[in-house]
C-alpha positions as CSV (number, residue, x, y, z in Angstrom):
1,M,0.0,0.0,0.0
2,L,1.4,3.4,-1.0
3,T,2.0,6.0,1.6
4,T,1.1,9.7,1.0
5,G,4.7,10.7,0.7
6,S,5.6,7.8,-1.6
7,F,2.6,8.7,-3.8
8,K,3.7,12.3,-4.0
9,V,7.2,11.3,-4.9
10,K,6.1,9.0,-7.6
11,S,3.6,11.5,-8.9
12,A,6.2,14.2,-9.0
13,Y,8.8,12.0,-10.7
14,L,6.1,10.7,-13.2
15,T,5.1,14.3,-14.1
16,A,8.8,15.3,-14.5
17,F,9.3,12.3,-16.7
18,L,6.3,13.1,-18.9
19,L,7.4,16.8,-19.2
20,L,10.9,15.7,-20.1
21,L,9.5,13.2,-22.6
22,I,7.4,15.8,-24.3
23,S,10.1,18.5,-24.2
24,Y,12.7,16.1,-25.6
25,S,10.3,14.9,-28.3
26,L,9.9,18.6,-29.3
27,I,13.7,19.1,-29.0
28,F,14.2,16.0,-31.2
29,Y,11.8,17.3,-33.8
30,T,13.2,20.8,-33.7
31,L,16.8,19.4,-33.9
32,Q,15.9,17.4,-36.9
33,E,14.6,20.5,-38.6
34,F,17.7,22.3,-37.5
35,L,19.9,19.6,-39.1
36,N,17.8,19.7,-42.2
37,Q,18.2,23.5,-42.6
38,S,21.9,23.2,-41.8
39,R,22.2,20.6,-44.6
40,W,20.2,22.8,-47.0
41,I,22.5,25.8,-46.1
42,E,25.5,23.7,-46.7
43,E,24.1,22.6,-50.1
44,T,23.3,26.2,-51.0
45,D,26.9,27.2,-50.1
46,L,28.2,24.4,-52.3
47,V,26.0,25.5,-55.2
48,I,27.3,29.1,-54.9
49,N,30.9,27.9,-54.6
50,N,30.5,25.6,-57.6
51,L,29.0,28.4,-59.7
52,E,31.8,30.8,-58.8
53,T,34.4,28.1,-59.5
54,L,32.6,27.2,-62.8
55,L,32.7,30.8,-64.0
56,S,36.3,31.1,-63.0
57,N,37.2,27.9,-65.0
58,V,35.2,29.1,-68.0
59,N,37.1,32.4,-68.0
60,E,40.4,30.5,-67.5
61,A,39.5,28.1,-70.4
62,E,38.7,31.1,-72.6
63,S,42.0,32.8,-71.6
64,G,43.9,29.6,-72.3
65,S,42.4,29.2,-75.8
66,R,43.0,32.9,-76.7
67,G,46.5,32.8,-75.3
68,Y,47.2,29.8,-77.5
69,V,45.8,31.5,-80.6
70,L,47.5,34.8,-80.0
71,L,50.9,33.6,-78.7
72,N,51.0,30.1,-80.1
73,D,52.1,28.9,-76.6
74,N,51.4,25.2,-75.7
75,D,51.2,26.1,-72.0
76,H,48.1,28.1,-72.7
77,L,46.6,25.1,-74.6
78,E,47.3,22.9,-71.6
79,T,45.6,25.4,-69.4
80,F,42.6,25.3,-71.7
81,Y,42.4,21.5,-71.6
82,S,42.8,21.4,-67.8
83,S,40.0,23.9,-67.3
84,T,37.6,22.1,-69.6
85,R,38.1,18.9,-67.5
86,K,37.2,20.7,-64.3
87,I,34.2,22.4,-66.0
88,D,32.6,19.0,-66.7
89,S,32.9,18.0,-63.1
90,L,31.5,21.3,-61.8
91,L,28.5,21.1,-64.1
92,K,27.7,17.6,-62.7
93,N,28.0,18.9,-59.2
94,V,25.7,21.9,-59.9
95,D,23.2,19.6,-61.6
96,S,23.1,17.1,-58.6
97,L,22.9,19.9,-56.0
98,T,19.9,21.7,-57.6
99,F,17.8,18.6,-58.6
100,H,15.2,19.5,-55.9
101,D,14.6,23.1,-57.2
102,I,12.7,23.0,-60.5
103,I,13.6,26.6,-61.4
104,E,17.3,26.1,-60.6
105,Q,17.3,22.8,-62.5
106,K,16.0,24.5,-65.6
107,K,18.6,27.2,-65.3
108,S,21.2,24.5,-64.7
109,D,20.2,22.7,-67.9
110,T,20.4,26.0,-69.8
111,L,23.8,26.7,-68.3
112,K,25.0,23.3,-69.2
113,M,23.9,23.8,-72.8
114,L,25.5,27.2,-73.1
115,V,28.8,26.1,-71.5
116,Q,29.0,23.0,-73.8
117,E,28.3,25.3,-76.8
118,K,31.0,27.7,-75.5
119,L,33.5,24.9,-75.1
120,G,32.6,23.5,-78.5
121,R,33.4,26.9,-80.1
122,M,36.6,27.2,-78.3
123,Y,37.7,23.6,-79.3
124,T,36.7,24.5,-82.9
125,G,38.6,27.7,-82.8
126,V,41.8,25.8,-81.7
127,I,41.4,23.3,-84.4
128,L,40.8,26.0,-87.1
129,F,43.9,27.8,-85.9
130,Q,46.0,24.7,-86.2
131,Q,44.5,23.8,-89.7
132,A,45.2,27.4,-90.9
133,G,48.9,27.0,-90.1
134,Y,48.7,28.8,-86.8
135,V,47.3,31.9,-88.4
136,I,44.2,33.8,-87.3
137,T,41.6,33.8,-90.0
138,D,38.5,35.9,-90.7
139,E,36.3,33.0,-89.8
140,M,37.9,32.7,-86.4
141,K,37.3,36.4,-85.8
142,T,33.6,36.0,-86.7
143,R,33.3,33.0,-84.4
144,G,34.9,35.0,-81.7
145,E,32.1,37.6,-81.7
146,A,29.5,34.8,-81.2
147,S,31.6,33.4,-78.5
148,K,31.6,36.7,-76.6
149,I,27.8,36.7,-76.7
150,L,27.7,33.1,-75.3
151,M,30.1,34.1,-72.5
152,N,27.8,37.0,-71.5
153,N,24.8,34.6,-71.5
154,I,26.7,32.2,-69.3
155,K,27.7,35.0,-66.9
156,N,24.0,36.1,-66.7
157,I,22.7,32.6,-66.0
158,I,25.4,32.1,-63.3
159,H,24.6,35.5,-61.7
160,Q,20.9,34.7,-61.7
161,M,21.5,31.3,-60.1
162,E,23.8,32.8,-57.5
163,K,21.3,35.5,-56.7
164,R,18.5,32.9,-56.2
165,E,20.8,30.7,-54.1
166,K,21.8,33.7,-51.9
167,D,18.2,34.6,-51.4
168,V,17.4,31.1,-50.4
169,L,20.5,31.0,-48.2
170,L,19.3,34.1,-46.3
171,L,15.8,32.6,-45.8
172,R,17.3,29.3,-44.6
173,K,19.6,31.0,-42.2
174,E,16.7,32.9,-40.7
175,R,14.8,29.7,-40.2
176,L,17.9,28.1,-38.7
177,R,18.1,30.9,-36.2
178,G,14.4,30.4,-35.4
179,F,14.9,26.7,-34.8
180,S,18.0,27.4,-32.6
181,T,16.0,29.8,-30.5
182,S,13.1,27.2,-30.2
183,I,15.5,24.6,-29.0
184,K,17.0,26.9,-26.4
185,V,13.6,27.9,-25.1
186,I,12.2,24.4,-24.9
187,T,15.4,23.1,-23.3
188,I,15.6,25.8,-20.6
189,T,11.9,25.6,-19.8
190,S,11.8,21.8,-19.5
191,L,15.0,21.9,-17.5
192,V,13.6,24.4,-15.0
193,I,10.3,22.5,-14.6
194,S,12.2,19.2,-14.1
195,I,14.6,20.7,-11.6
196,L,11.7,22.2,-9.5
197,L,9.8,18.8,-9.6
198,S,13.0,16.9,-8.8
199,V,13.8,19.2,-5.8
200,Y,10.3,18.7,-4.5
201,S,10.5,14.9,-5.0
202,F,13.9,14.8,-3.3
203,I,12.7,16.7,-0.3
204,T,9.6,14.5,0.1
205,Y,11.7,11.4,-0.5
206,S,14.3,12.4,2.1
207,R,11.7,12.5,4.8
208,E,10.9,8.8,4.3
209,S,14.2,7.4,3.3
210,N,15.9,7.0,6.7
211,A,13.7,4.1,7.8
212,K,14.2,2.5,4.4
213,L,17.9,3.0,4.6
214,K,18.1,1.4,8.0
215,A,16.0,-1.5,6.8
216,N,18.3,-2.0,3.8
217,E,21.4,-1.8,6.0
218,Q,19.9,-4.5,8.3
219,A,18.9,-6.6,5.3
220,S,22.5,-6.2,3.8
221,S,24.0,-7.2,7.2
222,Y,21.7,-10.3,7.3
223,W,22.7,-11.2,3.7
224,D,26.4,-10.9,4.5
225,Q,26.0,-13.1,7.5
226,L,24.1,-15.6,5.4
227,E,26.8,-15.6,2.7
228,N,29.5,-16.1,5.3
229,K,27.6,-19.0,6.8
230,L,27.1,-20.5,3.4
231,R,30.7,-20.1,2.5
232,E,31.7,-21.7,5.8
233,L,29.3,-24.6,5.2
234,Q,30.8,-25.1,1.7
235,E,34.3,-25.1,3.1
236,V,33.3,-27.6,5.8
237,N,31.5,-29.7,3.2
238,A,34.6,-29.7,1.0
239,E,36.7,-30.8,4.0
240,L,34.3,-33.5,4.8
241,L,34.5,-34.8,1.3
242,E,38.2,-34.8,1.5
243,L,38.2,-36.6,4.8
244,R,35.7,-39.1,3.4
245,S,37.9,-39.8,0.4
246,I,40.9,-40.3,2.6
247,E,39.0,-42.5,5.1
248,K,37.5,-44.5,2.2
249,F,40.9,-44.9,0.6
250,A,42.5,-45.9,4.0
251,A,39.7,-48.4,4.6
252,T,40.1,-49.9,1.2
253,G,43.8,-50.2,1.8
254,R,43.2,-52.0,5.1
255,I,40.7,-54.4,3.5
256,A,43.2,-55.0,0.6
257,R,46.0,-55.8,3.0
258,T,43.8,-58.1,5.0
259,I,42.6,-59.9,1.9
260,A,46.1,-60.2,0.6
261,H,47.3,-61.7,3.9
262,E,44.4,-64.1,4.2
263,I,44.7,-65.2,0.5
264,R,48.4,-65.3,-0.1
265,N,49.1,-67.9,2.7
266,P,46.7,-70.6,1.4
267,L,47.7,-69.5,-2.2
268,T,51.3,-70.3,-1.4
269,N,50.4,-73.7,0.0
270,I,48.4,-74.4,-3.1
271,A,51.3,-73.5,-5.4
272,L,53.8,-75.6,-3.3
273,A,51.4,-78.5,-3.1
274,S,50.8,-78.4,-6.9
275,E,54.6,-78.4,-7.6
276,Q,55.2,-81.3,-5.3
277,I,52.3,-83.3,-6.9
278,K,53.7,-82.5,-10.3
279,A,57.1,-83.7,-9.3
280,A,55.8,-86.9,-7.8
281,A,53.2,-87.6,-10.4
282,E,53.7,-90.0,-13.2
283,Q,54.3,-88.5,-16.6
284,N,50.6,-88.2,-17.3
285,E,50.0,-85.3,-19.8
286,E,46.5,-84.5,-18.6
287,T,47.6,-84.4,-14.9
288,I,50.6,-82.2,-15.7
289,M,48.3,-79.9,-17.8
290,L,45.9,-79.5,-14.9
291,L,48.7,-78.8,-12.4
292,D,50.1,-76.1,-14.8
293,M,46.6,-74.6,-14.9
294,V,46.6,-74.5,-11.1
295,N,50.0,-72.8,-10.9
296,R,49.1,-70.4,-13.7
297,N,45.9,-69.2,-12.0
298,A,47.6,-69.1,-8.6
299,N,50.3,-66.8,-10.1
300,R,47.5,-64.7,-11.6
301,I,45.7,-64.3,-8.3
302,N,49.0,-63.4,-6.7
303,Q,49.6,-60.7,-9.4
304,M,46.1,-59.3,-8.9
305,I,46.7,-59.1,-5.1
306,S,50.0,-57.2,-5.8
307,E,48.2,-54.8,-8.1
308,L,45.5,-54.2,-5.5
309,L,48.1,-53.5,-2.8
310,T,50.0,-51.1,-5.1
311,S,46.9,-49.1,-5.9
312,T,45.7,-48.8,-2.3
313,K,48.9,-48.0,-0.3
314,F,50.7,-44.8,0.3
315,A,53.8,-44.9,-1.9
316,Q,57.2,-43.4,-1.6
317,L,57.4,-40.4,-3.9
318,Q,60.3,-38.7,-5.6
319,Y,59.4,-35.0,-5.6
320,S,60.4,-32.5,-8.3
321,R,59.3,-29.0,-9.1
322,V,57.5,-28.7,-12.5
323,N,55.2,-26.4,-14.3
324,I,51.7,-27.9,-14.5
325,N,51.3,-26.9,-18.2
326,A,54.5,-28.6,-19.2
327,L,53.5,-31.7,-17.2
328,M,50.1,-31.8,-19.0
329,E,51.9,-31.5,-22.4
330,E,54.1,-34.4,-21.6
331,T,51.1,-36.5,-20.5
332,L,49.1,-35.6,-23.6
333,E,52.0,-36.8,-25.8
334,L,51.6,-40.2,-24.3
335,A,47.9,-40.2,-25.2
336,M,48.3,-38.6,-28.7
337,D,48.0,-41.9,-30.6
338,R,44.7,-42.7,-29.0
339,L,43.4,-39.2,-29.7
340,E,44.4,-39.4,-33.3
341,L,43.0,-42.9,-33.7
342,K,39.5,-41.8,-32.6
343,H,39.9,-38.3,-34.2
344,I,39.3,-36.6,-30.9
345,K,39.5,-32.8,-31.0
346,L,41.8,-31.5,-28.3
347,E,41.3,-28.0,-26.7
348,K,43.8,-26.6,-24.3
349,K,43.1,-23.6,-22.1
350,Y,46.2,-23.2,-20.0
351,A,46.7,-20.5,-17.4
352,V,49.6,-18.2,-18.4
353,P,52.3,-18.6,-17.2
354,G,50.8,-21.6,-15.3
355,C,51.5,-22.7,-11.7
356,D,54.4,-24.7,-10.4
357,V,53.8,-27.8,-8.3
358,I,56.1,-30.2,-6.4
359,V,55.2,-33.8,-7.4
360,D,56.5,-37.2,-8.4
361,I,56.5,-36.5,-12.1
362,D,56.2,-40.1,-13.4
363,K,53.4,-41.0,-11.0
364,M,51.5,-37.8,-11.7
365,K,51.7,-38.6,-15.4
366,I,50.2,-42.0,-14.7
367,A,47.4,-40.3,-12.7
368,F,46.6,-37.8,-15.5
369,L,47.0,-40.4,-18.2
370,N,44.4,-42.7,-16.5
371,V,41.8,-39.9,-16.5
372,I,42.6,-38.8,-20.1
373,V,42.4,-42.4,-21.3
374,N,39.0,-42.9,-19.6
375,A,37.8,-39.7,-21.2
376,I,38.9,-40.8,-24.6
377,E,37.2,-44.2,-24.2
378,A,34.0,-42.5,-23.1
379,M,33.7,-40.4,-26.3
380,K,32.5,-41.3,-29.7
381,Q,34.8,-41.5,-32.7
382,D,35.0,-38.3,-34.9
383,S,32.8,-36.2,-32.6
384,G,34.7,-36.3,-29.3
385,V,36.1,-33.1,-27.7
386,L,38.6,-33.3,-24.9
387,E,39.2,-30.0,-23.1
388,I,42.2,-29.5,-20.7
389,K,42.2,-26.5,-18.4
390,T,44.7,-25.3,-15.8
391,A,44.3,-22.4,-13.4
392,A,45.7,-21.0,-10.1
393,M,43.1,-20.4,-7.4
394,D,43.5,-19.7,-3.7
395,G,46.9,-21.3,-3.5
396,K,45.8,-24.3,-5.4
397,C,46.6,-25.5,-8.9
398,V,43.3,-26.6,-10.5
399,I,43.3,-29.0,-13.4
400,D,40.0,-29.7,-15.3
401,I,39.8,-32.7,-17.7
402,I,36.5,-32.4,-19.6
403,D,35.0,-34.7,-22.2
404,N,31.7,-34.8,-24.0
405,G,31.3,-38.6,-23.7
406,I,28.5,-40.8,-22.5
407,G,28.7,-39.5,-18.9
408,M,27.9,-41.5,-15.7
409,N,24.9,-42.0,-13.4
410,E,24.9,-41.4,-9.7
411,E,25.5,-45.0,-8.8
412,T,28.6,-45.2,-11.0
413,L,29.9,-41.9,-9.5
414,Q,29.7,-43.4,-6.0
415,K,31.7,-46.5,-6.9
416,L,34.1,-44.8,-9.4
417,F,37.3,-45.1,-7.3
418,E,36.5,-48.5,-5.8
419,P,39.0,-51.3,-6.7
420,Y,37.9,-53.6,-9.5
421,F,34.8,-51.5,-10.3
422,T,34.5,-51.0,-14.0
423,N,31.9,-50.7,-16.8
424,K,34.4,-51.7,-19.5
425,T,34.6,-55.1,-21.1
426,R,38.4,-54.9,-20.6
427,G,40.5,-53.7,-17.7
428,A,40.8,-54.7,-14.1
429,G,39.1,-51.6,-12.7
430,L,42.2,-50.3,-10.8
431,G,43.2,-47.4,-13.0
432,L,41.1,-44.7,-11.2
433,T,41.8,-46.3,-7.8
434,N,45.5,-45.9,-8.6
435,T,44.9,-42.3,-9.8
436,Q,43.1,-41.4,-6.5
437,N,46.0,-43.0,-4.6
438,I,48.6,-40.9,-6.4
439,I,46.6,-37.7,-5.9
440,L,46.0,-38.3,-2.2
441,N,49.6,-39.2,-1.8
442,H,50.4,-35.7,-3.0
443,K,47.9,-34.2,-0.5
444,G,45.7,-33.2,-3.4
445,N,42.1,-34.0,-4.2
446,I,40.1,-35.3,-7.2
447,Y,36.4,-34.5,-7.8
448,V,34.1,-35.8,-10.5
449,K,31.0,-34.2,-12.0
450,S,29.1,-36.1,-14.7
451,I,25.7,-35.9,-16.6
452,L,24.5,-38.9,-18.7
453,D,24.9,-38.4,-22.4
454,Q,26.5,-35.0,-21.9
455,G,30.0,-35.6,-20.5
456,T,32.2,-35.8,-17.5
457,T,34.5,-33.3,-15.7
458,F,37.4,-34.5,-13.6
459,T,38.8,-31.7,-11.3
460,I,42.2,-32.3,-9.7
461,T,43.7,-29.8,-7.2
462,L,47.3,-29.7,-6.1
463,T,49.1,-27.3,-3.8
464,I,51.1,-24.6,-5.6
465,A,54.8,-24.7,-4.9
466,T,56.1,-21.7,-2.9
467,D,59.5,-20.1,-3.3
């Protein structure tokens, strides 16, 4: 519900807005007319200048032709030709600038005809002079008298056109001054009215603004507190996720070591027993074949246990300082054959100059390569796009490995780093387990976001090396 003060403020501002809208509409219309008159004045000035230049060039052409005939000087002939070329251009300009004025257009047509006739007589005079052996003949003298009459007619037409253009110029300048005065009056009037209404609105608004200001400050304070709480909650949630990953990894390692201990003892007995049976058995091919099968599978189980232990234990690292961009480039070289085989488009968006990290280079290559290979295998041939990003943020080096592959559902995301979990027809399911092991060994973190049929993003964070 509007208060009385608020209603007055809004009414005053609305009135000021309407008055400004009306005044500026009038100013816009007047300004357009002002610009139109300015353009007409400019065109009129151009017509007058072109007419004066035209007359000057006609005189110059006539002087050039006379000088050539009287003095037999080729410089005068060149002046004549140069002036005639300018005359053609000037006639076109006058014709184009006066097309909107019927009277001036008729005079322009007459002027064009007279000038062309004048130029034709001058050209003919030059040719006759040359044909007569550079001697002035009686015919040339007779043609000269007619040429003088033509010149007088040309001057009269030009003077008439100039007089009319000057009259029009004075009229247009007067109208221009009128429009200029109108713009000033409208602008000043609307400005004064708007200022008065704005002052009134400001005074009325100030009386009610204190309470609103206090309410806004209080709301802003509550909002800041809420943002701080939310930020703290996000930080705690991130820490919980990190702890959960570490606990899950440690629990997986404990389970793996327990399984390895419980299985390897009987497995060793099985292997020893099979060897003894094989040594004591008669040379029966079928028996030997079955005992070889037992040994072979026992060795395979032992190898799988070794791989499980390797992927779930904290390893000894050989640290080196390296730029993350260079490390990613070396890793991509290892995957280049797979990228080219499936025609995957590679997009690299590295931070410049990149961030330095202290890592076990060989193991970190393995971690990155496992993620990149998984991304390549998740994408379709000829349409896959692999995007690699690096950035420095809050003391962390952030690496994003993004694909547009088939994506993963929530159930797959929950089990992604578990040993022996895989959706592939090939593979033991220890690659990403090993990757997580390497990242956690470096006190880093790995996060995964994925949407079915849209793609997956692996985000790896490592601590930036300090000097």
